[in-house]
N, C-alpha and C positions, 0 to 999 in steps of 0.2 A: 584089368582093362586093356593093357597093351597086348595081351594074348587073344583079344577078341571075346573074352568072357564078360558077360554083363555084370556090372557092379552097380548095385542100387546105392545111391548116395543121399544122405540127408545133411546138407551143409550146416556147419557150425560157424561160430565166430572166429575159429582158428584157421590159419592157412591150410593146414592139413585136411580140414573138413571141406575145403573149397576147391581143391585141385581137380578131382574127378568132375565136379560141377563145371568147372572152366573148360575141361576137355570136351565134355558133352555139349556145352553151348557152342564151342568152336566147330564141332562137326554137325551141329543142328539136330542133336538127339537129346531132347529134354524130358522124354517120357520115363527115364530112369532116375530122375531127380525128385525126391520126396520133399514135401513142404511141412509135413507133420509126422508124428509117430504112426498114426493110423495109416497114412498114405505110404509110409515106408514099409509097413507090414503088408499092405495090399499089393504093392509093386513086387516085393520080394516073393510073396506067395505065387503071384502070376508068373514071374520068371522061373521059379522053381517047379511049378506044376504044369505049365503050358509049354510043351516042347516046341510047337510051331512058333510061338511068340519068342521064345528064347533063341531059336535059330534066326528069326527075323532081326532081332536087335543085335545078335552076334554078327550078322552080315553087315548091318549098318555100322557097327563099331569097326569091323575090319576095313570097310571102305573109308571110314573116317580117319583111321590111323594113317593111311597113305597121305591124306590131306594134311594131317598134323605133322608128319615127318618132313613134309616139304615147306611148311609154313615157318618162315624165319622171324615172324613178328615178335614172339616171346624172347627169342635169342637177342634180337635188337633191343628190346625193352630192358632186358637184364644188363646188356652192355652199357646202355645209356645210364641206367641206375648206378651201376658200379663205377662208371667214370665220374658221375656226379658225386658219389660218396668220396672217391679218392681226391677229387679236386676240392671238395668241401673240406676234407680233413687237412689238405695242404693249406687252404686258405685260413682255416682256424689255427693251425700250427703257426703260420706266419703272424697272425694277429697276436698270439699268445707268447711268441718268442721274446726272450729278455732283450731289452734294448740297452745299449751302452751309454 
């Protein structure tokens, strides 16, 4: 994906199955996201067999990567999450600390 190569994705319940989906949504490219096995096969065959289509989605990915590289939204969200975890752990540790 980051090299501009189309990756067909069929999201699962696991985070690893949703990363490419999230990237595609962020750049406005949902046509490579399958909703079923049949759709996954159809999209994969189209990308593999249709050179013009492959070039078109590769160009869209390339343009979208520039947008993703400049977008600080996910970095800020991770920062907030990690701060919440650290502060939450400190709060829990304080509550669980032995009292004299």
